[in-house]
C-alpha positions as CSV (number, residue, x, y, z in Angstrom):
1,X,107.0,100.0,78.1
2,X,104.8,98.0,80.1
3,X,105.5,98.9,83.1
4,X,104.4,102.4,81.9
5,X,101.0,101.0,79.8
6,X,100.3,99.2,83.2
7,X,100.7,102.5,85.0
8,X,98.1,104.3,82.5
9,X,95.9,101.5,82.7
10,X,96.0,101.6,86.4
11,X,95.5,105.3,86.2
12,X,93.1,105.2,84.0
13,X,91.0,102.7,85.6
14,X,91.1,104.6,89.5
15,X,90.3,107.9,87.6
16,X,87.1,105.6,86.3
17,X,86.1,104.5,89.4
18,X,86.5,108.0,91.4
19,X,84.3,109.3,88.5
20,X,81.8,106.6,89.5
21,X,81.8,106.9,92.9
22,X,81.6,110.6,93.1
23,X,78.2,109.9,90.6
24,X,76.7,107.9,92.9
25,X,77.5,110.5,96.1
26,X,75.8,113.0,93.6
27,X,72.8,111.0,93.2
28,X,72.7,109.6,96.7
29,X,73.1,113.5,98.0
30,X,70.1,114.3,95.9
31,X,68.1,110.9,96.7
32,X,65.5,111.1,99.0
33,X,66.5,108.0,101.1
34,X,65.4,106.9,104.6
35,X,68.9,108.4,106.8
36,X,69.8,104.6,107.4
37,X,69.6,103.6,103.6
38,X,71.5,106.4,103.0
39,X,74.5,105.7,105.6
40,X,74.3,102.3,104.3
41,X,75.1,103.6,100.7
42,X,77.6,106.0,102.1
43,X,79.6,103.1,104.0
44,X,80.0,100.9,100.4
45,X,81.4,104.0,99.1
46,X,83.7,104.5,101.7
47,X,84.5,101.3,101.1
48,X,85.7,101.1,98.0
49,X,87.4,104.2,98.6
50,X,89.7,102.6,101.2
51,X,90.5,99.9,98.4
52,X,91.6,102.2,95.8
53,X,93.5,103.6,98.7
54,X,95.1,100.4,99.5
55,X,96.0,99.6,95.7
56,X,97.5,103.4,95.4
57,X,99.7,102.6,98.5
58,X,100.5,99.1,97.2
59,X,101.3,100.6,94.0
60,X,103.6,103.7,96.0
61,X,105.2,100.6,97.6
62,X,105.8,98.4,94.3
63,X,107.8,101.8,92.7
64,X,109.8,102.7,95.6
65,X,111.1,99.1,95.5
66,X,111.7,99.4,91.8
67,X,113.3,102.5,92.4
68,X,115.4,101.3,95.6
69,X,116.6,98.5,93.1
70,X,117.5,100.7,90.2
71,X,119.4,102.7,92.9
72,X,121.5,99.6,93.9
73,X,122.4,98.8,90.3
74,X,123.5,102.4,89.4
75,X,125.5,102.0,92.5
76,X,127.0,98.9,91.4
77,X,127.7,100.0,87.9
78,X,129.4,103.5,89.1
79,X,132.0,101.2,91.6
80,X,132.3,99.1,88.0
81,X,133.0,101.8,86.2
82,X,135.1,103.6,88.2
83,X,137.2,100.8,89.3
84,X,136.1,101.3,93.5
85,X,135.1,98.3,95.4
């Protein structure tokens, strides 16, 4: 259950951060900032997007590892049940 809650919290946090980034992009697009400042602001936004992408990739890797571990345990259990060595 904890894993499900952690995943839900991660998804909620990710969605919140993406909404915040979307709002910041809208605000930047509507502002009349000098081009250099605008570029710097977009660079910061893109850095945060990269951080979120890395977190998603890490979560995906953790899930794959978990599924592989479960698959190995299932195989062992099935060999034990069927009597195969």
